[in-house]
N, CA, C and O atoms as a Maestro MAE file, in Angstrom:
{
 s_m_m2io_version
 :::
 2.0.0
}

f_m_ct {
 s_m_title
 :::
 protein
 m_atom[320] {
  # First column is atom index #
  i_m_mmod_type
  r_m_x_coord
  r_m_y_coord
  r_m_z_coord
  i_m_residue_number
  s_m_chain_name
  s_m_pdb_residue_name
  s_m_pdb_atom_name
  i_m_atomic_number
  :::
  1 25 1.073 -1.238 0.217 1 A "VAL " " N  " 7
  2 3 -0.075 -0.196 0.124 1 A "VAL " " CA " 6
  3 2 0.819 1.258 0.026 1 A "VAL " " C  " 6
  4 15 1.386 1.591 1.066 1 A "VAL " " O  " 8
  5 25 0.974 2.139 -1.165 2 A "SER " " N  " 7
  6 3 1.426 3.250 -1.251 2 A "SER " " CA " 6
  7 2 0.403 4.432 -1.669 2 A "SER " " C  " 6
  8 15 0.032 4.602 -2.830 2 A "SER " " O  " 8
  9 25 0.072 5.077 -0.777 3 A "VAL " " N  " 7
  10 3 -0.741 6.351 -1.177 3 A "VAL " " CA " 6
  11 2 -0.449 8.024 -0.907 3 A "VAL " " C  " 6
  12 15 -0.025 8.419 0.179 3 A "VAL " " O  " 8
  13 25 -0.713 8.869 -1.958 4 A "TYR " " N  " 7
  14 3 -0.353 10.154 -1.603 4 A "TYR " " CA " 6
  15 2 -1.260 10.917 -0.484 4 A "TYR " " C  " 6
  16 15 -0.924 11.617 0.471 4 A "TYR " " O  " 8
  17 25 -2.797 10.434 -1.065 5 A "ASP " " N  " 7
  18 3 -3.855 11.182 -0.458 5 A "ASP " " CA " 6
  19 2 -4.294 10.145 0.610 5 A "ASP " " C  " 6
  20 15 -4.627 9.022 0.233 5 A "ASP " " O  " 8
  21 25 -4.310 10.457 1.867 6 A "LYS " " N  " 7
  22 3 -4.068 9.236 2.918 6 A "LYS " " CA " 6
  23 2 -5.613 9.316 3.602 6 A "LYS " " C  " 6
  24 15 -5.901 8.703 4.630 6 A "LYS " " O  " 8
  25 25 -6.535 10.154 2.876 7 A "THR " " N  " 7
  26 3 -7.920 10.334 3.345 7 A "THR " " CA " 6
  27 2 -8.421 8.550 3.582 7 A "THR " " C  " 6
  28 15 -7.792 7.712 2.937 7 A "THR " " O  " 8
  29 25 -9.227 8.219 4.248 8 A "GLY " " N  " 7
  30 3 -9.813 6.783 4.225 8 A "GLY " " CA " 6
  31 2 -8.776 5.816 4.830 8 A "GLY " " C  " 6
  32 15 -9.172 4.851 5.485 8 A "GLY " " O  " 8
  33 25 -7.330 6.062 4.614 9 A "LEU " " N  " 7
  34 3 -6.294 4.562 4.601 9 A "LEU " " CA " 6
  35 2 -6.611 4.013 5.894 9 A "LEU " " C  " 6
  36 15 -6.241 2.839 5.925 9 A "LEU " " O  " 8
  37 25 -7.159 4.391 7.004 10 A "GLU " " N  " 7
  38 3 -7.101 3.536 8.174 10 A "GLU " " CA " 6
  39 2 -7.999 2.571 7.950 10 A "GLU " " C  " 6
  40 15 -7.823 1.365 8.120 10 A "GLU " " O  " 8
  41 25 -9.318 3.309 7.425 11 A "ASP " " N  " 7
  42 3 -10.499 2.040 7.306 11 A "ASP " " CA " 6
  43 2 -10.119 0.756 6.212 11 A "ASP " " C  " 6
  44 15 -10.494 -0.406 6.367 11 A "ASP " " O  " 8
  45 25 -9.350 1.222 5.165 12 A "LEU " " N  " 7
  46 3 -8.977 0.494 4.333 12 A "LEU " " CA " 6
  47 2 -8.033 -0.173 4.463 12 A "LEU " " C  " 6
  48 15 -7.950 -1.238 3.850 12 A "LEU " " O  " 8
  49 25 -7.159 0.210 5.205 13 A "ALA " " N  " 7
  50 3 -6.118 -1.028 6.089 13 A "ALA " " CA " 6
  51 2 -6.793 -1.946 6.917 13 A "ALA " " C  " 6
  52 15 -6.338 -3.090 6.934 13 A "ALA " " O  " 8
  53 25 -8.055 -1.620 7.799 14 A "ARG " " N  " 7
  54 3 -8.458 -2.422 8.922 14 A "ARG " " CA " 6
  55 2 -9.098 -3.440 7.671 14 A "ARG " " C  " 6
  56 15 -8.736 -4.615 7.603 14 A "ARG " " O  " 8
  57 25 -9.831 -3.007 6.947 15 A "GLY " " N  " 7
  58 3 -10.671 -3.665 6.089 15 A "GLY " " CA " 6
  59 2 -9.965 -5.078 5.397 15 A "GLY " " C  " 6
  60 15 -10.441 -6.212 5.339 15 A "GLY " " O  " 8
  61 25 -8.547 -4.524 4.859 16 A "LEU " " N  " 7
  62 3 -7.881 -5.566 4.079 16 A "LEU " " CA " 6
  63 2 -7.535 -6.479 5.168 16 A "LEU " " C  " 6
  64 15 -7.678 -7.695 5.038 16 A "LEU " " O  " 8
  65 25 -6.963 -5.794 6.530 17 A "HIS " " N  " 7
  66 3 -6.131 -7.015 7.647 17 A "HIS " " CA " 6
  67 2 -7.517 -8.012 7.455 17 A "HIS " " C  " 6
  68 15 -7.589 -8.983 6.703 17 A "HIS " " O  " 8
  69 25 -8.735 -7.419 8.472 18 A "GLU " " N  " 7
  70 3 -9.873 -8.116 8.504 18 A "GLU " " CA " 6
  71 2 -9.924 -9.056 7.519 18 A "GLU " " C  " 6
  72 15 -10.046 -10.180 8.004 18 A "GLU " " O  " 8
  73 25 -9.868 -9.041 6.031 19 A "ALA " " N  " 7
  74 3 -10.140 -9.801 5.003 19 A "ALA " " CA " 6
  75 2 -8.626 -11.026 5.183 19 A "ALA " " C  " 6
  76 15 -8.724 -11.977 4.408 19 A "ALA " " O  " 8
  77 25 -8.034 -11.034 5.601 20 A "GLY " " N  " 7
  78 3 -6.647 -11.750 5.735 20 A "GLY " " CA " 6
  79 2 -5.310 -11.182 4.753 20 A "GLY " " C  " 6
  80 15 -4.276 -11.783 4.460 20 A "GLY " " O  " 8
  81 25 -5.660 -10.099 4.457 21 A "VAL " " N  " 7
  82 3 -4.606 -9.469 3.764 21 A "VAL " " CA " 6
  83 2 -3.455 -9.203 4.652 21 A "VAL " " C  " 6
  84 15 -3.865 -8.757 5.723 21 A "VAL " " O  " 8
  85 25 -1.838 -9.337 4.600 22 A "GLN " " N  " 7
  86 3 -0.875 -8.996 4.881 22 A "GLN " " CA " 6
  87 2 -0.627 -7.696 4.309 22 A "GLN " " C  " 6
  88 15 -0.717 -7.583 3.086 22 A "GLN " " O  " 8
  89 25 -0.335 -6.718 5.006 23 A "LEU " " N  " 7
  90 3 -0.018 -5.532 4.368 23 A "LEU " " CA " 6
  91 2 1.316 -4.877 4.233 23 A "LEU " " C  " 6
  92 15 1.866 -4.582 5.294 23 A "LEU " " O  " 8
  93 25 2.028 -4.554 2.955 24 A "VAL " " N  " 7
  94 3 3.472 -3.994 3.282 24 A "VAL " " CA " 6
  95 2 2.944 -3.044 2.579 24 A "VAL " " C  " 6
  96 15 2.005 -3.116 1.786 24 A "VAL " " O  " 8
  97 25 3.943 -1.614 3.072 25 A "SER " " N  " 7
  98 3 3.851 -0.209 2.584 25 A "SER " " CA " 6
  99 2 4.790 0.424 2.677 25 A "SER " " C  " 6
  100 15 5.852 -0.013 3.120 25 A "SER " " O  " 8
  101 25 4.581 1.739 2.230 26 A "THR " " N  " 7
  102 3 5.843 2.071 2.316 26 A "THR " " CA " 6
  103 2 5.681 3.634 3.109 26 A "THR " " C  " 6
  104 15 4.589 4.195 3.197 26 A "THR " " O  " 8
  105 25 7.006 4.231 3.678 27 A "GLY " " N  " 7
  106 3 7.153 5.319 4.291 27 A "GLY " " CA " 6
  107 2 6.089 5.713 5.385 27 A "GLY " " C  " 6
  108 15 5.667 5.165 6.403 27 A "GLY " " O  " 8
  109 25 5.814 7.006 4.675 28 A "SER " " N  " 7
  110 3 4.696 7.513 5.866 28 A "SER " " CA " 6
  111 2 3.071 6.615 5.914 28 A "SER " " C  " 6
  112 15 2.342 6.501 6.899 28 A "SER " " O  " 8
  113 25 2.889 6.186 4.824 29 A "THR " " N  " 7
  114 3 1.836 5.334 4.626 29 A "THR " " CA " 6
  115 2 1.729 4.129 5.698 29 A "THR " " C  " 6
  116 15 0.702 3.740 6.253 29 A "THR " " O  " 8
  117 25 3.032 3.639 5.850 30 A "ALA " " N  " 7
  118 3 3.251 2.496 6.659 30 A "ALA " " CA " 6
  119 2 3.171 2.611 8.139 30 A "ALA " " C  " 6
  120 15 2.849 1.813 9.019 30 A "ALA " " O  " 8
  121 25 3.686 4.233 8.143 31 A "GLY " " N  " 7
  122 3 3.499 4.801 9.495 31 A "GLY " " CA " 6
  123 2 2.150 5.329 10.090 31 A "GLY " " C  " 6
  124 15 1.884 5.482 11.282 31 A "GLY " " O  " 8
  125 25 1.252 5.606 8.865 32 A "LYS " " N  " 7
  126 3 0.028 6.032 9.417 32 A "LYS " " CA " 6
  127 2 -0.859 4.563 9.768 32 A "LYS " " C  " 6
  128 15 -1.680 4.402 10.670 32 A "LYS " " O  " 8
  129 25 -0.406 3.589 8.758 33 A "ILE " " N  " 7
  130 3 -1.238 2.318 9.197 33 A "ILE " " CA " 6
  131 2 -0.895 1.612 10.518 33 A "ILE " " C  " 6
  132 15 -1.763 0.985 11.126 33 A "ILE " " O  " 8
  133 25 0.683 1.737 11.075 34 A "ALA " " N  " 7
  134 3 0.895 1.503 12.031 34 A "ALA " " CA " 6
  135 2 0.258 2.064 13.279 34 A "ALA " " C  " 6
  136 15 -0.020 1.418 14.290 34 A "ALA " " O  " 8
  137 25 0.062 3.364 13.074 35 A "ALA " " N  " 7
  138 3 -0.386 4.370 13.942 35 A "ALA " " CA " 6
  139 2 -1.978 3.938 14.243 35 A "ALA " " C  " 6
  140 15 -2.485 4.154 15.344 35 A "ALA " " O  " 8
  141 25 -2.610 3.390 13.293 36 A "ALA " " N  " 7
  142 3 -3.915 3.100 13.747 36 A "ALA " " CA " 6
  143 2 -3.950 1.426 13.929 36 A "ALA " " C  " 6
  144 15 -4.804 0.749 13.356 36 A "ALA " " O  " 8
  145 25 -2.992 0.888 14.735 37 A "GLY " " N  " 7
  146 3 -2.949 -0.310 15.382 37 A "GLY " " CA " 6
  147 2 -2.899 -1.605 14.179 37 A "GLY " " C  " 6
  148 15 -2.576 -2.733 14.552 37 A "GLY " " O  " 8
  149 25 -3.199 -1.372 12.912 38 A "VAL " " N  " 7
  150 3 -3.008 -2.259 12.162 38 A "VAL " " CA " 6
  151 2 -1.396 -2.709 11.558 38 A "VAL " " C  " 6
  152 15 -0.517 -1.984 11.092 38 A "VAL " " O  " 8
  153 25 -1.423 -4.281 11.793 39 A "PRO " " N  " 7
  154 3 0.003 -4.524 11.344 39 A "PRO " " CA " 6
  155 2 0.382 -4.479 10.072 39 A "PRO " " C  " 6
  156 15 -0.429 -4.772 9.193 39 A "PRO " " O  " 8
  157 25 1.563 -4.138 9.795 40 A "VAL " " N  " 7
  158 3 2.151 -3.671 8.400 40 A "VAL " " CA " 6
  159 2 3.600 -4.012 8.516 40 A "VAL " " C  " 6
  160 15 4.206 -3.960 9.587 40 A "VAL " " O  " 8
  161 25 4.110 -4.346 7.427 41 A "THR " " N  " 7
  162 3 5.588 -4.539 7.265 41 A "THR " " CA " 6
  163 2 6.091 -3.306 6.395 41 A "THR " " C  " 6
  164 15 5.359 -3.214 5.410 41 A "THR " " O  " 8
  165 25 6.882 -2.519 6.401 42 A "LYS " " N  " 7
  166 3 7.873 -1.723 5.668 42 A "LYS " " CA " 6
  167 2 8.341 -2.183 4.598 42 A "LYS " " C  " 6
  168 15 9.023 -3.180 4.835 42 A "LYS " " O  " 8
  169 25 8.285 -1.851 3.220 43 A "VAL " " N  " 7
  170 3 8.782 -2.315 2.244 43 A "VAL " " CA " 6
  171 2 10.355 -2.174 2.284 43 A "VAL " " C  " 6
  172 15 10.990 -2.724 1.384 43 A "VAL " " O  " 8
  173 25 10.783 -1.730 2.909 44 A "GLU " " N  " 7
  174 3 12.216 -1.690 3.369 44 A "GLU " " CA " 6
  175 2 12.700 -3.117 3.871 44 A "GLU " " C  " 6
  176 15 13.740 -3.731 3.634 44 A "GLU " " O  " 8
  177 25 11.555 -3.445 4.670 45 A "GLU " " N  " 7
  178 3 12.026 -4.737 5.770 45 A "GLU " " CA " 6
  179 2 11.941 -6.089 4.731 45 A "GLU " " C  " 6
  180 15 12.532 -7.148 4.941 45 A "GLU " " O  " 8
  181 25 10.982 -5.771 3.448 46 A "LEU " " N  " 7
  182 3 10.567 -6.799 3.030 46 A "LEU " " CA " 6
  183 2 12.167 -6.999 1.799 46 A "LEU " " C  " 6
  184 15 12.802 -8.032 1.587 46 A "LEU " " O  " 8
  185 25 12.397 -5.617 1.214 47 A "THR " " N  " 7
  186 3 13.484 -5.828 0.380 47 A "THR " " CA " 6
  187 2 14.930 -6.079 0.895 47 A "THR " " C  " 6
  188 15 15.865 -6.570 0.262 47 A "THR " " O  " 8
  189 25 14.911 -5.663 2.103 48 A "GLY " " N  " 7
  190 3 16.313 -5.044 2.558 48 A "GLY " " CA " 6
  191 2 16.929 -4.003 1.985 48 A "GLY " " C  " 6
  192 15 18.133 -3.898 2.219 48 A "GLY " " O  " 8
  193 25 16.460 -3.266 1.347 49 A "PHE " " N  " 7
  194 3 17.220 -2.102 0.603 49 A "PHE " " CA " 6
  195 2 16.074 -0.670 1.234 49 A "PHE " " C  " 6
  196 15 14.925 -0.888 1.616 49 A "PHE " " O  " 8
  197 25 16.570 0.407 1.218 50 A "PRO " " N  " 7
  198 3 16.293 1.351 1.920 50 A "PRO " " CA " 6
  199 2 15.392 2.406 0.801 50 A "PRO " " C  " 6
  200 15 15.872 2.495 -0.328 50 A "PRO " " O  " 8
  201 25 14.615 2.882 0.981 51 A "GLU " " N  " 7
  202 3 14.090 4.135 -0.335 51 A "GLU " " CA " 6
  203 2 15.287 4.731 -0.578 51 A "GLU " " C  " 6
  204 15 16.176 4.817 0.270 51 A "GLU " " O  " 8
  205 25 15.367 5.177 -1.773 52 A "CYS " " N  " 7
  206 3 16.432 6.071 -2.504 52 A "CYS " " CA " 6
  207 2 15.893 7.429 -3.359 52 A "CYS " " C  " 6
  208 15 14.686 7.591 -3.534 52 A "CYS " " O  " 8
  209 25 16.685 8.192 -3.770 53 A "LEU " " N  " 7
  210 3 16.353 9.744 -4.710 53 A "LEU " " CA " 6
  211 2 15.094 10.300 -3.959 53 A "LEU " " C  " 6
  212 15 14.012 10.671 -4.414 53 A "LEU " " O  " 8
  213 25 15.600 10.241 -2.562 54 A "ASP " " N  " 7
  214 3 14.336 11.377 -1.829 54 A "ASP " " CA " 6
  215 2 13.065 10.401 -1.732 54 A "ASP " " C  " 6
  216 15 12.082 10.921 -1.204 54 A "ASP " " O  " 8
  217 25 12.951 9.306 -2.081 55 A "GLY " " N  " 7
  218 3 11.907 8.666 -1.639 55 A "GLY " " CA " 6
  219 2 11.252 8.275 -3.044 55 A "GLY " " C  " 6
  220 15 10.130 7.772 -3.104 55 A "GLY " " O  " 8
  221 25 11.878 8.490 -3.947 56 A "ARG " " N  " 7
  222 3 11.191 8.311 -5.455 56 A "ARG " " CA " 6
  223 2 11.251 7.065 -5.843 56 A "ARG " " C  " 6
  224 15 10.490 6.682 -6.731 56 A "ARG " " O  " 8
  225 25 12.341 6.037 -5.139 57 A "VAL " " N  " 7
  226 3 12.510 4.737 -5.463 57 A "VAL " " CA " 6
  227 2 12.085 3.544 -4.270 57 A "VAL " " C  " 6
  228 15 13.069 3.086 -3.689 57 A "VAL " " O  " 8
  229 25 11.278 3.208 -4.009 58 A "LYS " " N  " 7
  230 3 10.524 2.429 -2.994 58 A "LYS " " CA " 6
  231 2 10.205 1.382 -3.278 58 A "LYS " " C  " 6
  232 15 10.061 0.766 -2.222 58 A "LYS " " O  " 8
  233 25 9.909 0.517 -4.424 59 A "THR " " N  " 7
  234 3 9.186 -0.641 -4.550 59 A "THR " " CA " 6
  235 2 9.813 -1.115 -5.695 59 A "THR " " C  " 6
  236 15 9.392 -2.232 -5.995 59 A "THR " " O  " 8
  237 25 10.772 -0.625 -6.542 60 A "LEU " " N  " 7
  238 3 11.528 -1.319 -7.639 60 A "LEU " " CA " 6
  239 2 12.473 -2.558 -7.233 60 A "LEU " " C  " 6
  240 15 13.686 -2.361 -7.172 60 A "LEU " " O  " 8
  241 25 12.124 -3.395 -7.049 61 A "HIS " " N  " 7
  242 3 12.643 -4.305 -6.318 61 A "HIS " " CA " 6
  243 2 12.005 -5.587 -6.862 61 A "HIS " " C  " 6
  244 15 10.779 -5.639 -6.963 61 A "HIS " " O  " 8
  245 25 12.846 -6.722 -7.250 62 A "PRO " " N  " 7
  246 3 12.096 -8.153 -7.385 62 A "PRO " " CA " 6
  247 2 11.285 -9.055 -6.655 62 A "PRO " " C  " 6
  248 15 10.631 -10.022 -7.046 62 A "PRO " " O  " 8
  249 25 11.447 -8.556 -5.491 63 A "LYS " " N  " 7
  250 3 10.741 -9.507 -4.351 63 A "LYS " " CA " 6
  251 2 9.196 -8.689 -4.579 63 A "LYS " " C  " 6
  252 15 8.101 -9.249 -4.525 63 A "LYS " " O  " 8
  253 25 9.427 -7.294 -4.832 64 A "VAL " " N  " 7
  254 3 7.929 -6.585 -5.011 64 A "VAL " " CA " 6
  255 2 7.168 -6.785 -5.924 64 A "VAL " " C  " 6
  256 15 5.950 -6.859 -5.764 64 A "VAL " " O  " 8
  257 25 7.891 -6.937 -7.299 65 A "HIS " " N  " 7
  258 3 7.588 -7.345 -8.507 65 A "HIS " " CA " 6
  259 2 7.206 -8.873 -8.733 65 A "HIS " " C  " 6
  260 15 6.427 -9.354 -9.556 65 A "HIS " " O  " 8
  261 25 8.038 -9.539 -7.691 66 A "ALA " " N  " 7
  262 3 7.559 -11.067 -8.246 66 A "ALA " " CA " 6
  263 2 6.294 -11.342 -7.068 66 A "ALA " " C  " 6
  264 15 5.560 -12.330 -7.068 66 A "ALA " " O  " 8
  265 25 6.262 -10.513 -6.346 67 A "GLY " " N  " 7
  266 3 4.914 -10.752 -5.533 67 A "GLY " " CA " 6
  267 2 3.595 -10.355 -6.251 67 A "GLY " " C  " 6
  268 15 2.545 -10.983 -6.120 67 A "GLY " " O  " 8
  269 25 3.785 -9.035 -7.171 68 A "ILE " " N  " 7
  270 3 2.673 -9.085 -7.820 68 A "ILE " " CA " 6
  271 2 2.377 -10.071 -9.452 68 A "ILE " " C  " 6
  272 15 1.316 -10.465 -9.938 68 A "ILE " " O  " 8
  273 25 3.747 -10.206 -9.926 69 A "LEU " " N  " 7
  274 3 3.330 -10.836 -11.156 69 A "LEU " " CA " 6
  275 2 3.640 -12.474 -11.004 69 A "LEU " " C  " 6
  276 15 4.095 -13.133 -11.938 69 A "LEU " " O  " 8
  277 25 3.372 -12.950 -9.884 70 A "ALA " " N  " 7
  278 3 3.648 -14.840 -9.607 70 A "ALA " " CA " 6
  279 2 2.207 -15.143 -9.805 70 A "ALA " " C  " 6
  280 15 1.323 -14.393 -9.389 70 A "ALA " " O  " 8
  281 25 1.988 -16.205 -10.419 71 A "ASP " " N  " 7
  282 3 0.575 -17.079 -10.919 71 A "ASP " " CA " 6
  283 2 0.930 -18.176 -9.701 71 A "ASP " " C  " 6
  284 15 1.826 -19.017 -9.770 71 A "ASP " " O  " 8
  285 25 0.172 -18.007 -8.759 72 A "LEU " " N  " 7
  286 3 0.095 -18.665 -7.813 72 A "LEU " " CA " 6
  287 2 -0.388 -19.882 -7.680 72 A "LEU " " C  " 6
  288 15 -0.209 -20.698 -6.776 72 A "LEU " " O  " 8
  289 25 -1.026 -19.948 -8.664 73 A "ARG " " N  " 7
  290 3 -1.628 -21.446 -9.156 73 A "ARG " " CA " 6
  291 2 -0.303 -22.084 -9.871 73 A "ARG " " C  " 6
  292 15 -0.562 -22.736 -10.883 73 A "ARG " " O  " 8
  293 25 0.869 -22.011 -9.558 74 A "LEU " " N  " 7
  294 3 1.687 -22.596 -10.027 74 A "LEU " " CA " 6
  295 2 3.006 -22.783 -8.853 74 A "LEU " " C  " 6
  296 15 3.668 -21.825 -8.454 74 A "LEU " " O  " 8
  297 25 3.236 -24.317 -8.376 75 A "ASP " " N  " 7
  298 3 3.665 -24.291 -7.356 75 A "ASP " " CA " 6
  299 2 5.550 -24.050 -6.979 75 A "ASP " " C  " 6
  300 15 6.103 -24.025 -5.879 75 A "ASP " " O  " 8
  301 25 6.098 -23.917 -8.250 76 A "ALA " " N  " 7
  302 3 7.327 -23.165 -8.609 76 A "ALA " " CA " 6
  303 2 7.046 -21.671 -8.052 76 A "ALA " " C  " 6
  304 15 7.935 -21.199 -7.343 76 A "ALA " " O  " 8
  305 25 6.099 -21.017 -8.257 77 A "HIS " " N  " 7
  306 3 5.962 -19.388 -8.080 77 A "HIS " " CA " 6
  307 2 5.773 -19.400 -6.756 77 A "HIS " " C  " 6
  308 15 6.523 -18.645 -6.137 77 A "HIS " " O  " 8
  309 25 4.825 -20.164 -5.977 78 A "ARG " " N  " 7
  310 3 4.535 -20.112 -4.615 78 A "ARG " " CA " 6
  311 2 5.672 -20.338 -3.688 78 A "ARG " " C  " 6
  312 15 5.694 -19.798 -2.582 78 A "ARG " " O  " 8
  313 25 6.895 -21.351 -4.230 79 A "ALA " " N  " 7
  314 3 7.977 -21.510 -3.768 79 A "ALA " " CA " 6
  315 2 9.108 -20.375 -3.873 79 A "ALA " " C  " 6
  316 15 10.008 -20.265 -3.041 79 A "ALA " " O  " 8
  317 25 8.982 -19.692 -4.795 80 A "GLN " " N  " 7
  318 3 9.892 -18.676 -4.867 80 A "GLN " " CA " 6
  319 2 9.573 -17.211 -4.224 80 A "GLN " " C  " 6
  320 15 10.407 -16.309 -4.299 80 A "GLN " " O  " 8
  :::
 }
 m_bond[319] {
  # First column is bond index #
  i_m_from
  i_m_to
  i_m_order
  :::
  1 1 2 1
  2 2 3 1
  3 3 4 2
  4 3 5 1
  5 5 6 1
  6 6 7 1
  7 7 8 2
  8 7 9 1
  9 9 10 1
  10 10 11 1
  11 11 12 2
  12 11 13 1
  13 13 14 1
  14 14 15 1
  15 15 16 2
  16 15 17 1
  17 17 18 1
  18 18 19 1
  19 19 20 2
  20 19 21 1
  21 21 22 1
  22 22 23 1
  23 23 24 2
  24 23 25 1
  25 25 26 1
  26 26 27 1
  27 27 28 2
  28 27 29 1
  29 29 30 1
  30 30 31 1
  31 31 32 2
  32 31 33 1
  33 33 34 1
  34 34 35 1
  35 35 36 2
  36 35 37 1
  37 37 38 1
  38 38 39 1
  39 39 40 2
  40 39 41 1
  41 41 42 1
  42 42 43 1
  43 43 44 2
  44 43 45 1
  45 45 46 1
  46 46 47 1
  47 47 48 2
  48 47 49 1
  49 49 50 1
  50 50 51 1
  51 51 52 2
  52 51 53 1
  53 53 54 1
  54 54 55 1
  55 55 56 2
  56 55 57 1
  57 57 58 1
  58 58 59 1
  59 59 60 2
  60 59 61 1
  61 61 62 1
  62 62 63 1
  63 63 64 2
  64 63 65 1
  65 65 66 1
  66 66 67 1
  67 67 68 2
  68 67 69 1
  69 69 70 1
  70 70 71 1
  71 71 72 2
  72 71 73 1
  73 73 74 1
  74 74 75 1
  75 75 76 2
  76 75 77 1
  77 77 78 1
  78 78 79 1
  79 79 80 2
  80 79 81 1
  81 81 82 1
  82 82 83 1
  83 83 84 2
  84 83 85 1
  85 85 86 1
  86 86 87 1
  87 87 88 2
  88 87 89 1
  89 89 90 1
  90 90 91 1
  91 91 92 2
  92 91 93 1
  93 93 94 1
  94 94 95 1
  95 95 96 2
  96 95 97 1
  97 97 98 1
  98 98 99 1
  99 99 100 2
  100 99 101 1
  101 101 102 1
  102 102 103 1
  103 103 104 2
  104 103 105 1
  105 105 106 1
  106 106 107 1
  107 107 108 2
  108 107 109 1
  109 109 110 1
  110 110 111 1
  111 111 112 2
  112 111 113 1
  113 113 114 1
  114 114 115 1
  115 115 116 2
  116 115 117 1
  117 117 118 1
  118 118 119 1
  119 119 120 2
  120 119 121 1
  121 121 122 1
  122 122 123 1
  123 123 124 2
  124 123 125 1
  125 125 126 1
  126 126 127 1
  127 127 128 2
  128 127 129 1
  129 129 130 1
  130 130 131 1
  131 131 132 2
  132 131 133 1
  133 133 134 1
  134 134 135 1
  135 135 136 2
  136 135 137 1
  137 137 138 1
  138 138 139 1
  139 139 140 2
  140 139 141 1
  141 141 142 1
  142 142 143 1
  143 143 144 2
  144 143 145 1
  145 145 146 1
  146 146 147 1
  147 147 148 2
  148 147 149 1
  149 149 150 1
  150 150 151 1
  151 151 152 2
  152 151 153 1
  153 153 154 1
  154 154 155 1
  155 155 156 2
  156 155 157 1
  157 157 158 1
  158 158 159 1
  159 159 160 2
  160 159 161 1
  161 161 162 1
  162 162 163 1
  163 163 164 2
  164 163 165 1
  165 165 166 1
  166 166 167 1
  167 167 168 2
  168 167 169 1
  169 169 170 1
  170 170 171 1
  171 171 172 2
  172 171 173 1
  173 173 174 1
  174 174 175 1
  175 175 176 2
  176 175 177 1
  177 177 178 1
  178 178 179 1
  179 179 180 2
  180 179 181 1
  181 181 182 1
  182 182 183 1
  183 183 184 2
  184 183 185 1
  185 185 186 1
  186 186 187 1
  187 187 188 2
  188 187 189 1
  189 189 190 1
  190 190 191 1
  191 191 192 2
  192 191 193 1
  193 193 194 1
  194 194 195 1
  195 195 196 2
  196 195 197 1
  197 197 198 1
  198 198 199 1
  199 199 200 2
  200 199 201 1
  201 201 202 1
  202 202 203 1
  203 203 204 2
  204 203 205 1
  205 205 206 1
  206 206 207 1
  207 207 208 2
  208 207 209 1
  209 209 210 1
  210 210 211 1
  211 211 212 2
  212 211 213 1
  213 213 214 1
  214 214 215 1
  215 215 216 2
  216 215 217 1
  217 217 218 1
  218 218 219 1
  219 219 220 2
  220 219 221 1
  221 221 222 1
  222 222 223 1
  223 223 224 2
  224 223 225 1
  225 225 226 1
  226 226 227 1
  227 227 228 2
  228 227 229 1
  229 229 230 1
  230 230 231 1
  231 231 232 2
  232 231 233 1
  233 233 234 1
  234 234 235 1
  235 235 236 2
  236 235 237 1
  237 237 238 1
  238 238 239 1
  239 239 240 2
  240 239 241 1
  241 241 242 1
  242 242 243 1
  243 243 244 2
  244 243 245 1
  245 245 246 1
  246 246 247 1
  247 247 248 2
  248 247 249 1
  249 249 250 1
  250 250 251 1
  251 251 252 2
  252 251 253 1
  253 253 254 1
  254 254 255 1
  255 255 256 2
  256 255 257 1
  257 257 258 1
  258 258 259 1
  259 259 260 2
  260 259 261 1
  261 261 262 1
  262 262 263 1
  263 263 264 2
  264 263 265 1
  265 265 266 1
  266 266 267 1
  267 267 268 2
  268 267 269 1
  269 269 270 1
  270 270 271 1
  271 271 272 2
  272 271 273 1
  273 273 274 1
  274 274 275 1
  275 275 276 2
  276 275 277 1
  277 277 278 1
  278 278 279 1
  279 279 280 2
  280 279 281 1
  281 281 282 1
  282 282 283 1
  283 283 284 2
  284 283 285 1
  285 285 286 1
  286 286 287 1
  287 287 288 2
  288 287 289 1
  289 289 290 1
  290 290 291 1
  291 291 292 2
  292 291 293 1
  293 293 294 1
  294 294 295 1
  295 295 296 2
  296 295 297 1
  297 297 298 1
  298 298 299 1
  299 299 300 2
  300 299 301 1
  301 301 302 1
  302 302 303 1
  303 303 304 2
  304 303 305 1
  305 305 306 1
  306 306 307 1
  307 307 308 2
  308 307 309 1
  309 309 310 1
  310 310 311 1
  311 311 312 2
  312 311 313 1
  313 313 314 1
  314 314 315 1
  315 315 316 2
  316 315 317 1
  317 317 318 1
  318 318 319 1
  319 319 320 2
  :::
 }
}
């Protein structure tokens, strides 16, 4: 989750969490979600790399893109 306009973010995060979604988020979005008491993993904890270029590059990492592009019907994709 990464949003510029954080209006309604707490409700969205709560709803996703209640639906069983594990949230991964960036910077101040992660901070706002955590402050609302919703479990969230910062994207840099997932990737092992900090934001760079003043926060312009946050999610350009194979771990993030693999999570988006994986075909979860395939055992090999799920294992990776």
